N, C-alpha and C positions, 0 to 999 in steps of 0.2 A: 738280305744282302744286296737288293735292288735300291733300297734307300741308302745304303752305304755308299752304292757305286754312284747314284746321283749325285750325292752329296760332295764325294771326291770329284767330279767333273766340275762342280759349281766351284769348289773350294781352288781346285786347279787354273778353272777359266779365270777367274777372280786375280788371283796370284799373277798370272802372265800378262794380261791386261794391267793391272797397275802397275808392273815394273818392267826395265827392260833386262834382257839376257846377252850373254856373250853371243856376238854375231857376226856373220860375214855376210855382205851386201855384195851380190853378183850382178853387174851391169849386162845389157845386152849385147855391148860389144868384146865382152869377154875379160875384161878386168874386174876386180874385186878390191875392197876394203872392210877392215876390220874394226868393229865397233861394238855400240850397244843396240839392240832392238826387240821389238814384240811385234805382234799382228794384231789390227783392231776388229771389232765384231763385225765392220763394215768392209772387210776384206782387202784393207790397206796396211802397206809395210809402214811401222816408224822405226825410225834409226836415227843414231848419232855416233859420233866419233869416240867422244868422251864422256864418263859420265856427267860432268857438269855441263855438257852442250844442252840446248834446246832441240826436242825431238822435231823430225823433219817426216814428213810424207813423201813415201817414196811410189810411185805407181809404174805400170806396165810398161810406161813409154820410153822408160830409162832403164829398168830394172828388169832382169828376167827373173830371181827369186833371192831367197835368203836363207842362210846358215842359220839355226839358234841353238845353242848349247846351253843346258843346264848344270855341268858340271860332271853328270853321270853320262849322258846321251846325248846327240845330237840329230836335230831333224830337218830337213829340207823341204822348204815349202817354193813353189814355181808358179809364175802365171801361166796359166793354159787356157786356150781359148776351143769352148765346148760348143759353144754356136755361132754361126756365121755373122750375125748383126747383133752380137752384145760383145760387152768389152770381156777380155779375159779373166778367168776366178783366179784366187791365189789358192793352189793345191797343196796337199801334202803328198811327196814323193815317196811311196811305198816300195817301188823297184825300178830300178835304171838299168840300162843296156839297150840292147837291138830295140827293146820294145820298153816303154814307161809305163807303170801304173802308177795311178795317183787316187788319192780319197779326198770327197768333200766330206766333212762334218757335221751333223746338223743335230739337234736338240726340238723334238716336238714338244709342244705343251698345247694347253687350252686355248691360249692366246696367241700362238703362232710366231713365237718369239724362236730366230736365228740365232746361235751363237757360234758364229764365223765357223772357220775351217780348223781350229787348233787343233792340237792332238790330244788327247785325254790321256796326260802323263807320258813320260820321257822311256818308262821302263817296263810297259806291259808285255804281256805273253802274247806273239804275234799269231798264235794260233787259236788264242779265244778272239785277237781283233778281227781276223778278216774271216771267221766261218760261215757268217751269214750270206751267201751272194745276193739275196734278193732284198735283203734288209728291208722286213715287213714289219714297220714297229707293233709290237705286240700291246703298248697303252701309251697314251700321248705325252708322256713323260722320257720315254725311252729315247738314247740316243742311235741314231741312225747314222747310214754312210751311202753315198753315191761314188761309185768307182768309174774310173776312165780310162781307157787304153791309148797310148798313142807313141806312133816311130817320129823319128828325127825330122823327117822329109814332108808328115803330114801338119797341115795347118791348124786343122780341128780334130782334138780329140772325141774318140767313140765311147759313148756310154754303155758300160759293161753292168749296171746294176742288177739291170733285170733280165730274163731270157739269155741267160750267161753261156748256154748251151749253142744258142743260135747264133750269138755274137763270135763266140769261140770258133765255132766251125770254119767261120769264115775269115776270122783275122787269122788264125793260126795254121791255115792252110797250106802253108810253105814248108810245115815241119809235120813229118808222118806221125813220129811219136805222141807229140801232141794231140794233134787230128784224132787219133786212133782213141786216145782219152776220152774226147768227148763224143765219138760215135757209139762208145762201149760203156758211155756212163760213168766210168771209173773215175772222170773230173769231180764227182761229187764226194770222194774220198779226201779231197785236198782243197784248201784254201784257192781263192784265186791270185792270192800272192805267192804261193807256193808254186802254183802252174804256170804265171811269169817268172818266177825265179829258174824254173827249170826250161822254158826255153830260151831264155837268154844264156842259160849254161852250156846247152847242149845242143843246141838248132842253129847252125849257120845262116 
């Protein structure tokens, strides 16, 4: 099963990097343009308005993010600053609201290759996708994730990959229901996406 999963990951990655998908490019001023785009393994957006146009690179200086659609599902990727002195990373938005949850996808290998931040398929079961809060790889070929939390008024996202209880107690201390989930360890029953979804839905 793991070999099948890895093969699908590599096939999808190659497919996505070798062609463009229907896309909507979102600029930092709030405007947008529709066309065709993809994301490179080096964390860059490639976009063109018409299929016959040349692909152009769009970075965080003028672009906020991009929607990619494969006719089955739509994913949104956004430039997010995760460290003060480093440029923003292009991360997949998993939950959007009062608090945004982003993920960075990596594939571990013996030679240290990173295969970008692209999602592994557009129609996976979210309960399988987000269960591993600590993302400790079981072998060097396993796909792993990093998760980040960010409010609209925050300049730097908070890394929530490890020690999720410690991060959650502080980050969600304005909502008693979510805070209690961490204090009683009930949060272990849920994925981090489900927790953020609950916070956005029920906490003012």
